[in-house]
LONU-541680 format. One record per residue (C-alpha): x, y, z; residue in three letters. Coordinates in Angstrom, 1 decimal. Each point is the difference from the previous one (the first is absolute). Layout:
N
+--------+--------+--------+-----+
:     xx :     yy :     zz : res :
+--------+--------+--------+-----+
:      X :      Y :      Z : ALA :
...
+--------+--------+--------+-----+
END
This chain:
383
+--------+--------+--------+-----+
:     xx :     yy :     zz : res :
+--------+--------+--------+-----+
:   38.6 :  -53.1 :   14.0 : MET :
:    0.0 :    2.6 :    2.8 : LYS :
:    2.2 :    2.4 :   -2.3 : ARG :
:   -2.4 :   -0.4 :   -2.8 : PHE :
:   -3.1 :    0.7 :    2.3 : PHE :
:    1.8 :    3.1 :    1.3 : PHE :
:    0.7 :    1.2 :   -3.4 : LEU :
:   -3.6 :   -0.4 :   -1.0 : THR :
:   -1.2 :    2.1 :    3.0 : ILE :
:    2.6 :    2.8 :   -0.9 : LEU :
:   -1.2 :    0.0 :   -3.6 : SER :
:   -3.7 :    0.2 :    1.0 : VAL :
:    0.9 :    2.9 :    2.5 : LEU :
:    2.0 :    1.7 :   -2.8 : PHE :
:   -2.9 :   -0.2 :   -2.4 : LEU :
:   -2.5 :    1.4 :    2.7 : VAL :
:    2.2 :    2.9 :    1.0 : SER :
:    0.4 :    0.9 :   -3.8 : CYS :
:   -3.8 :    0.6 :   -0.3 : LYS :
:   -0.8 :    3.6 :   -0.4 : LYS :
:   -2.3 :    1.7 :    2.5 : ASP :
:   -0.2 :    3.3 :   -1.9 : ALA :
:   -0.6 :    1.0 :   -3.6 : VAL :
:    3.1 :    0.2 :   -2.3 : ASP :
:   -1.1 :    2.5 :   -2.7 : GLY :
:    3.4 :    0.0 :   -1.8 : GLU :
:   -1.6 :   -1.9 :   -3.0 : SER :
:   -3.1 :   -1.8 :   -1.0 : THR :
:    1.5 :   -3.3 :    0.7 : LYS :
:    1.4 :    1.0 :    3.4 : ALA :
:   -3.4 :    1.4 :    0.7 : PHE :
:   -1.9 :   -3.2 :   -0.7 : GLN :
:    2.5 :   -2.1 :    1.9 : GLU :
:   -0.2 :    2.2 :    3.1 : SER :
:   -3.9 :   -0.1 :   -0.3 : ILE :
:    0.1 :   -3.8 :   -0.3 : ASN :
:    2.3 :   -0.3 :    3.0 : ASP :
:   -2.2 :    2.4 :    2.1 : MET :
:   -3.3 :   -1.8 :   -1.1 : THR :
:    1.3 :   -3.5 :    0.9 : SER :
:    0.8 :    1.2 :    3.5 : SER :
:   -3.7 :    0.8 :    0.8 : LEU :
:   -2.9 :   -2.2 :    1.0 : PRO :
:   -2.4 :   -1.1 :   -2.8 : THR :
:   -2.6 :    2.7 :    0.6 : LEU :
:    2.6 :    2.8 :    0.4 : GLN :
:    1.6 :   -1.1 :   -3.3 : GLN :
:   -3.3 :    0.6 :   -1.7 : ILE :
:   -0.5 :    3.4 :    1.7 : LYS :
:    3.6 :    0.9 :   -0.9 : PHE :
:   -0.5 :   -0.7 :   -3.7 : ASN :
:   -3.3 :    2.1 :    0.2 : GLU :
:    2.0 :    2.9 :    1.6 : ALA :
:    2.5 :   -0.2 :   -2.8 : LEU :
:   -2.8 :    0.1 :   -2.5 : TYR :
:   -1.5 :    3.0 :    1.6 : ILE :
:    3.3 :    1.8 :   -0.1 : LEU :
:    0.9 :   -1.0 :   -3.6 : LYS :
:   -3.6 :    1.0 :   -1.3 : THR :
:   -0.6 :    3.2 :    2.0 : PHE :
:    3.3 :    0.9 :    1.8 : GLY :
:    2.2 :    0.8 :   -3.0 : VAL :
:   -0.3 :    2.0 :   -3.3 : GLU :
:    1.3 :   -1.9 :   -3.0 : ALA :
:   -1.3 :   -1.4 :   -3.4 : ASP :
:    0.2 :   -3.7 :   -0.4 : GLY :
:    0.6 :   -3.1 :    2.1 : ASP :
:    3.9 :    0.3 :   -0.1 : LEU :
:    0.1 :    3.6 :    0.7 : ALA :
:   -2.3 :   -0.4 :    2.9 : GLU :
:    2.1 :   -2.7 :    1.5 : LEU :
:    3.2 :    2.1 :   -0.3 : LYS :
:   -1.8 :    2.9 :    1.6 : ALA :
:   -1.2 :   -2.2 :    2.8 : LEU :
:    3.4 :   -1.6 :    0.6 : ALA :
:    1.3 :    3.6 :    0.5 : LYS :
:   -2.8 :    1.0 :    2.3 : LEU :
:    0.3 :   -3.1 :    2.2 : LEU :
:    3.8 :   -0.2 :    0.0 : ASP :
:    1.2 :   -0.9 :    3.6 : GLY :
:   -3.5 :   -0.4 :    1.3 : LYS :
:   -1.1 :   -3.0 :    2.2 : LYS :
:   -3.4 :   -1.7 :    0.1 : VAL :
:   -1.5 :    2.1 :    2.8 : PRO :
:    1.0 :    3.2 :   -1.9 : GLU :
:   -1.5 :   -1.3 :   -3.3 : ILE :
:   -3.3 :   -0.9 :    1.7 : PHE :
:   -0.1 :    3.5 :    1.5 : ALA :
:    0.6 :    1.6 :   -3.4 : MET :
:   -2.7 :   -2.1 :   -1.6 : ALA :
:   -2.4 :    1.0 :    2.7 : ASP :
:    0.7 :    3.7 :   -0.7 : LYS :
:   -0.3 :   -0.5 :   -3.7 : VAL :
:   -3.3 :   -1.8 :    0.3 : ALA :
:   -1.4 :    2.7 :    2.3 : LYS :
:    1.1 :    2.8 :   -2.3 : GLU :
:   -1.6 :   -1.6 :   -3.0 : ASN :
:   -3.3 :   -1.0 :    1.8 : GLY :
:    0.8 :   -3.7 :   -0.3 : ILE :
:   -1.8 :   -2.4 :    2.2 : ASN :
:    3.1 :   -1.9 :    1.1 : TRP :
:    2.0 :   -0.3 :    3.2 : ALA :
:    3.1 :   -2.0 :    0.9 : SER :
:   -1.7 :   -1.3 :    3.2 : THR :
:   -3.1 :   -1.2 :   -1.9 : ALA :
:   -0.5 :   -3.5 :   -1.4 : PRO :
:    1.2 :   -0.7 :   -3.6 : PRO :
:   -2.2 :    1.7 :   -2.5 : SER :
:    1.6 :    0.3 :   -3.4 : LEU :
:    0.5 :   -3.6 :   -1.1 : GLY :
:    3.4 :   -1.3 :   -1.0 : GLU :
:    2.3 :    2.9 :   -0.7 : MET :
:    3.4 :   -0.1 :   -1.6 : ASN :
:    1.6 :    3.3 :   -1.2 : ILE :
:    2.7 :   -1.8 :   -2.0 : PHE :
:   -2.1 :   -2.2 :   -2.3 : GLN :
:   -3.5 :   -0.9 :   -0.7 : ASN :
:   -0.9 :   -3.4 :    1.6 : ILE :
:   -2.8 :   -2.1 :   -1.5 : THR :
:   -2.0 :   -1.3 :    3.1 : PRO :
:   -0.9 :   -3.5 :    0.3 : SER :
:   -3.7 :    0.5 :    0.8 : GLU :
:   -1.3 :    3.6 :   -0.5 : ARG :
:    1.5 :    3.3 :   -0.6 : ASP :
:   -2.2 :    2.7 :    1.7 : PRO :
:    1.4 :    2.4 :   -2.7 : ASN :
:   -1.3 :   -2.1 :   -2.9 : ASP :
:   -3.2 :    1.8 :   -0.5 : ILE :
:   -2.0 :   -0.2 :   -3.1 : VAL :
:   -1.3 :    3.5 :   -0.8 : ALA :
:   -0.8 :    1.9 :   -3.3 : SER :
:   -0.2 :    3.6 :    1.0 : SER :
:    0.1 :    2.6 :    2.7 : ILE :
:   -2.9 :    2.1 :    1.1 : GLN :
:    1.0 :    3.4 :    1.6 : ILE :
:   -2.2 :    1.6 :    2.5 : ASN :
:    0.7 :    3.6 :    1.1 : VAL :
:   -1.7 :    1.5 :    3.2 : ASN :
:    0.4 :    3.3 :    1.6 : PRO :
:    1.0 :   -0.1 :    3.7 : VAL :
:    1.2 :    2.4 :    2.8 : SER :
:   -2.8 :    2.5 :   -1.0 : VAL :
:    0.1 :    3.4 :    1.5 : ASP :
:   -3.2 :    2.0 :    0.1 : THR :
:    2.0 :    3.1 :   -1.2 : ILE :
:    2.7 :   -1.3 :   -2.4 : VAL :
:   -1.9 :   -3.2 :   -1.0 : GLY :
:    1.8 :   -3.4 :   -0.5 : ALA :
:    3.6 :    0.1 :    1.1 : LYS :
:    0.9 :   -3.3 :   -1.4 : ALA :
:   -1.2 :   -3.0 :   -2.0 : MET :
:    0.2 :   -3.8 :    0.3 : MET :
:    0.9 :   -1.8 :   -3.1 : VAL :
:   -1.2 :   -3.6 :    0.4 : VAL :
:    0.9 :   -2.6 :   -2.8 : PRO :
:   -1.9 :   -3.3 :   -0.3 : ARG :
:    0.9 :   -3.0 :   -2.1 : LEU :
:   -2.7 :   -1.2 :   -2.3 : LEU :
:   -0.4 :   -3.3 :   -2.0 : ASP :
:   -1.0 :   -0.4 :   -3.6 : GLY :
:   -3.7 :    0.6 :    0.8 : ASN :
:    0.8 :    3.2 :    2.0 : GLY :
:   -0.6 :   -1.6 :    3.4 : ASN :
:    2.4 :    0.6 :    2.8 : LYS :
:    2.6 :   -2.7 :    0.6 : VAL :
:    0.1 :   -1.4 :    3.5 : ASP :
:    3.4 :   -0.7 :    1.5 : PHE :
:    1.9 :    0.6 :    3.2 : ASP :
:    3.6 :   -0.5 :    1.6 : LYS :
:    1.6 :    1.3 :   -3.3 : ALA :
:    2.9 :    2.4 :   -0.3 : ALA :
:   -0.8 :    1.8 :   -3.3 : LEU :
:    2.0 :    3.1 :   -0.7 : GLU :
:   -2.4 :    2.8 :   -0.8 : ALA :
:    1.5 :    3.3 :   -1.6 : ILE :
:   -2.0 :    3.2 :   -0.4 : MET :
:    1.3 :    2.6 :   -2.4 : VAL :
:   -1.9 :    3.5 :    0.0 : ILE :
:    0.6 :    2.3 :   -3.0 : SER :
:   -1.6 :    3.0 :   -1.7 : SER :
:    0.2 :    0.4 :   -3.8 : GLN :
:    2.7 :   -2.5 :   -0.2 : GLY :
:    2.3 :    1.6 :    2.8 : GLU :
:    0.6 :   -2.5 :    2.8 : LYS :
:   -0.8 :    1.6 :    3.5 : ILE :
:    0.1 :   -2.8 :    2.4 : MET :
:    0.9 :   -3.8 :    0.3 : THR :
:   -1.0 :   -2.1 :    3.0 : SER :
:    0.3 :   -3.7 :    0.7 : LYS :
:   -2.0 :   -2.2 :    2.4 : ASN :
:   -0.7 :   -3.8 :    0.7 : LEU :
:   -3.3 :   -1.5 :   -1.1 : MET :
:   -0.6 :   -3.0 :    2.1 : GLN :
:   -3.7 :   -0.5 :   -0.8 : SER :
:   -2.8 :    1.6 :   -2.1 : ASN :
:   -1.1 :    1.9 :    3.0 : THR :
:    3.1 :    2.2 :   -0.3 : PHE :
:   -0.6 :    3.4 :    1.6 : LYS :
:    1.8 :    1.7 :   -2.9 : GLY :
:    2.2 :    3.1 :   -0.3 : PHE :
:   -0.6 :    3.1 :    2.2 : TYR :
:    0.8 :    3.1 :   -2.1 : VAL :
:    0.3 :    3.3 :    1.8 : SER :
:   -0.8 :    2.9 :   -2.4 : PHE :
:    2.6 :    2.0 :    2.0 : ALA :
:    2.7 :   -2.3 :   -1.5 : SER :
:   -1.1 :    0.7 :   -3.6 : LEU :
:    1.6 :    3.4 :   -1.4 : PRO :
:   -2.8 :    2.2 :   -1.3 : LYS :
:    2.2 :    1.5 :   -2.8 : ASP :
:    0.6 :   -3.4 :   -1.6 : LYS :
:   -3.7 :   -1.0 :   -0.2 : ILE :
:   -1.9 :    1.1 :   -3.1 : ILE :
:   -3.7 :    0.8 :    0.5 : ASP :
:    0.0 :   -1.4 :    3.4 : GLU :
:    0.0 :   -3.5 :   -1.5 : LYS :
:    2.4 :   -2.9 :    0.3 : ILE :
:    0.5 :   -3.4 :   -1.5 : ASP :
:    0.5 :   -3.0 :    2.3 : ILE :
:    1.7 :   -3.1 :   -1.3 : LYS :
:    0.1 :   -3.2 :    2.1 : ILE :
:    2.3 :   -3.0 :   -0.6 : THR :
:   -0.5 :   -3.2 :    1.9 : ILE :
:    2.6 :   -2.9 :   -0.4 : LYS :
:   -1.2 :   -3.6 :    0.6 : THR :
:    2.4 :   -2.9 :   -0.4 : SER :
:   -0.8 :   -0.6 :   -3.7 : LYS :
:   -1.0 :    3.4 :   -1.3 : LYS :
:   -0.1 :    3.7 :    0.4 : THR :
:   -3.4 :    1.8 :   -0.1 : LEU :
:   -0.3 :    3.8 :   -0.7 : GLU :
:   -2.8 :    2.3 :   -0.1 : MET :
:   -0.2 :    3.9 :   -0.3 : THR :
:   -3.0 :    2.2 :    1.2 : LYS :
:    0.1 :    3.2 :   -2.1 : MET :
:   -1.1 :    3.5 :    1.0 : GLY :
:   -0.7 :   -0.5 :    3.8 : VAL :
:   -0.9 :    3.3 :    1.5 : PRO :
:    1.8 :    1.3 :    3.0 : VAL :
:   -0.7 :    2.8 :    2.5 : ASN :
:    1.9 :    3.0 :   -1.2 : GLY :
:   -0.5 :    1.7 :    3.4 : LYS :
:    2.0 :   -2.7 :    1.8 : ALA :
:    2.9 :   -0.4 :   -2.5 : LEU :
:    3.5 :    1.0 :    1.0 : LEU :
:    0.5 :    3.6 :   -0.9 : GLU :
:    3.2 :    0.7 :   -2.0 : PRO :
:    2.9 :    1.8 :    1.9 : GLU :
:    1.3 :    2.1 :   -2.8 : VAL :
:    3.3 :    1.7 :    0.3 : VAL :
:    1.0 :    2.1 :   -3.0 : THR :
:    3.3 :    1.7 :   -0.9 : ASP :
:   -1.5 :    3.3 :    1.3 : GLY :
:   -0.9 :    1.4 :   -3.3 : THR :
:   -3.6 :   -0.1 :    0.9 : GLU :
:    0.3 :    1.7 :    3.3 : THR :
:    0.2 :    3.8 :    0.5 : ASP :
:    3.5 :    0.6 :    1.5 : PRO :
:   -1.5 :    3.1 :    1.9 : ASN :
:   -2.9 :   -2.0 :    1.5 : ALA :
:   -0.2 :    0.1 :    3.8 : VAL :
:   -2.0 :   -1.9 :    2.7 : ASN :
:   -2.5 :    2.0 :    2.1 : PRO :
:    2.6 :    0.3 :    2.8 : ASP :
:    2.4 :    1.6 :   -2.6 : GLY :
:    2.3 :   -2.9 :   -0.4 : THR :
:    0.9 :   -1.0 :   -3.6 : PRO :
:   -1.8 :   -2.9 :   -1.7 : VAL :
:    2.1 :   -3.1 :   -0.6 : GLU :
:    0.8 :    0.0 :   -3.7 : ALA :
:   -1.7 :   -2.6 :   -2.1 : GLY :
:   -2.4 :   -1.3 :    2.7 : LYS :
:   -3.6 :   -0.5 :   -1.1 : ILE :
:   -2.5 :   -0.9 :    2.6 : LEU :
:   -3.0 :   -1.3 :   -1.9 : GLY :
:   -3.6 :    0.9 :    0.6 : ASP :
:   -0.7 :    1.6 :    3.3 : PRO :
:   -3.5 :   -1.4 :    0.2 : LYS :
:    1.7 :   -3.4 :    0.8 : ASN :
:    1.0 :    1.3 :    3.3 : THR :
:   -3.5 :    1.0 :    0.8 : VAL :
:   -1.3 :   -3.4 :   -1.2 : VAL :
:    2.5 :   -1.7 :    2.2 : ASN :
:   -1.0 :    2.3 :    2.9 : PHE :
:   -3.7 :   -0.9 :   -0.3 : LEU :
:    0.8 :   -3.7 :   -0.6 : SER :
:    1.9 :   -0.2 :    3.3 : ASN :
:   -2.9 :    1.9 :    1.8 : LEU :
:   -2.4 :   -2.5 :   -1.3 : ASN :
:    2.1 :   -3.0 :    1.3 : SER :
:    0.6 :    2.0 :    3.3 : GLN :
:    3.8 :   -0.1 :   -0.6 : ASN :
:    0.2 :    3.4 :    1.5 : LEU :
:    3.9 :    0.0 :    0.2 : LYS :
:    0.0 :   -0.6 :   -3.8 : GLY :
:   -2.4 :    2.8 :   -0.5 : ALA :
:    2.1 :    2.4 :    2.2 : TYR :
:    3.1 :   -0.8 :   -2.0 : SER :
:   -1.6 :    1.4 :   -3.1 : GLN :
:   -0.2 :    3.4 :    1.5 : ALA :
:    2.1 :    3.0 :    1.3 : GLU :
:   -2.9 :    2.0 :    1.1 : ASN :
:    0.8 :    2.3 :    3.0 : PRO :
:   -3.8 :    0.3 :    0.7 : ASN :
:   -0.2 :   -3.6 :    0.9 : TRP :
:    2.7 :    0.1 :    2.6 : GLY :
:    1.5 :   -3.1 :    1.5 : SER :
:   -1.0 :   -3.6 :   -0.9 : TYR :
:   -1.8 :   -0.2 :    3.4 : GLU :
:   -2.2 :    3.0 :   -0.9 : THR :
:   -0.5 :   -1.2 :   -3.6 : PHE :
:   -1.1 :   -3.5 :    1.1 : SER :
:   -2.2 :    1.1 :    3.0 : ASN :
:   -3.0 :   -2.3 :    0.2 : PRO :
:   -2.3 :    2.9 :    1.1 : ASN :
:    1.2 :    3.0 :   -1.9 : SER :
:    2.4 :   -1.2 :   -2.7 : GLY :
:    0.0 :   -2.5 :   -2.9 : PHE :
:   -0.3 :   -2.9 :    2.6 : GLY :
:   -3.8 :    0.6 :   -0.2 : THR :
:    0.0 :   -1.4 :   -3.5 : VAL :
:   -1.4 :   -3.4 :   -0.6 : LYS :
:    0.0 :   -0.2 :   -3.9 : LYS :
:    0.0 :    2.2 :   -3.1 : LEU :
:   -1.9 :   -0.4 :   -3.3 : ASP :
:    1.9 :    2.1 :   -2.6 : VAL :
:   -1.9 :    1.4 :   -3.1 : LYS :
:    2.8 :    2.0 :   -1.6 : SER :
:    3.6 :    1.3 :    0.5 : VAL :
:    1.2 :    2.6 :   -2.6 : ASP :
:    3.1 :    2.2 :   -0.4 : THR :
:   -1.0 :    3.6 :   -0.4 : LYS :
:    3.4 :    1.5 :   -0.3 : SER :
:    3.7 :   -1.0 :    0.0 : ASN :
:    2.7 :    2.7 :   -0.5 : ALA :
:    3.1 :    1.3 :    1.8 : ASN :
:    0.2 :   -2.9 :    2.2 : ASN :
:   -3.4 :    0.5 :    1.5 : THR :
:   -3.3 :   -1.6 :   -0.8 : ALA :
:   -3.7 :    0.0 :    0.6 : SER :
:   -2.3 :   -3.2 :    0.2 : VAL :
:   -3.6 :   -0.2 :    0.5 : SER :
:   -1.8 :   -3.1 :    1.3 : ALA :
:   -3.6 :   -0.8 :    0.7 : THR :
:   -0.9 :   -2.9 :    2.3 : TYR :
:   -2.3 :   -1.2 :    2.7 : THR :
:    1.6 :   -0.5 :    3.4 : VAL :
:   -1.7 :   -2.2 :    2.7 : THR :
:    1.1 :    0.4 :    3.6 : ASP :
:    0.2 :   -2.6 :    2.6 : LYS :
:   -3.5 :    0.8 :    1.2 : ASN :
:   -1.5 :   -0.9 :   -3.5 : GLY :
:   -0.5 :    3.8 :   -1.0 : ASN :
:    0.6 :    0.6 :   -3.7 : SER :
:    1.0 :    3.4 :   -1.5 : THR :
:    0.6 :    0.7 :   -3.7 : GLU :
:    3.1 :    2.4 :   -0.3 : LEU :
:    1.5 :    2.1 :   -2.7 : ASP :
:    3.6 :    0.7 :    1.0 : VAL :
:    2.9 :    1.9 :   -1.5 : SER :
:    3.6 :   -1.2 :    0.8 : TYR :
:    3.1 :    2.1 :   -0.4 : GLY :
:    3.2 :   -1.8 :   -0.6 : LEU :
:    3.8 :    0.8 :   -0.4 : LYS :
:    2.8 :   -1.9 :   -1.7 : ALA :
:    2.6 :   -1.5 :    2.4 : THR :
:    3.0 :   -2.3 :   -0.3 : GLU :
:   -2.4 :   -2.8 :    1.2 : ASN :
:   -2.8 :    0.8 :   -2.7 : GLY :
:   -3.1 :    2.1 :    0.2 : TRP :
:   -1.2 :    0.9 :    3.6 : LYS :
:   -3.3 :    1.4 :    1.2 : ILE :
:    0.6 :    3.4 :    1.5 : THR :
:   -3.7 :    1.3 :    0.3 : SER :
:   -3.5 :   -1.3 :    0.2 : TYR :
:   -3.2 :    2.0 :   -0.6 : LYS :
:   -3.6 :   -1.2 :    0.1 : ILE :
:   -1.9 :    1.8 :   -2.6 : ASN :
:   -3.4 :   -1.6 :    0.7 : SER :
:   -1.4 :   -2.7 :    2.4 : SER :
:   -3.5 :   -1.7 :   -0.2 : GLN :
:   -1.2 :   -2.5 :    2.7 : LYS :
:   -1.6 :   -3.1 :   -1.5 : LYS :
+--------+--------+--------+-----+
END
């Protein structure tokens, strides 16, 4: 009897010692077995959060098409990782994707299982009855000079009568695809937990200007509930061309004069095209308006402005500027790596005095783009 009891204890200890405490990503089967071992060693609430973390990483942490491909990619990503590391990775992915989830927060996504769909005994928070998607687009991060620098794309689920569906504590995968004239430009994923979902923040600086036709884009939203997939496309959404990502074009050198030189006599780098010089002036004025004086100073190589301390002096330099209201910025000339840009705007100082200015900016081409080298006030009128 004693021997039997001793052998039983040994077998239990053996089974416990064989449990894996790190992910085995060698195969899908080994991956699932190791995840099961790791989950079973956790307290109940931690098990739920661990499954949520795995769902976050599978949905947003890997790039693959289809469930099986996502599992294989996730197994490879997590191979050798332990529970604390997986929680840390999920926290990072959630933060990067703007998902309201944290490993230290209470369970919020319902019953998650990345290996199979489980039919819950009572209520599935993802079993939402909806007929369509409404897409709202709102300009945000508005600059008085450039205009809107971004937009919020906000989807809402509607029922058959066009009313918003009320739900919460869900984990719906929401996918946004931005395209122009059929060419895909951007794909983004997020987690829709309720119908008050904040939406997708789209910075115009992340959209390449050369791929957008007529400054309009198409936005397709896909939302997956437990029983169906809903899609909606909003066509011809206007974007602010001034804030789009300017192309960095590098040619084979055939469009560049091989004898061209910079103002200091050094040869121009073959094949480098710098874009419109007025963009530098626009950025300069935008930085002044937001009182980002270091940003404004970085747009210039003007010896007359001296050091940054002189440039930003709050009594005699650009440190006196409180705000700008720009009326126009135009490129007047652009040849031989020099350019002239004119701008008219109203500047208000920190004492509340406003002056309307007509200014000419001289610029030169450098390795770091166009830089302001001269500044001339053609006319000024106090308001």
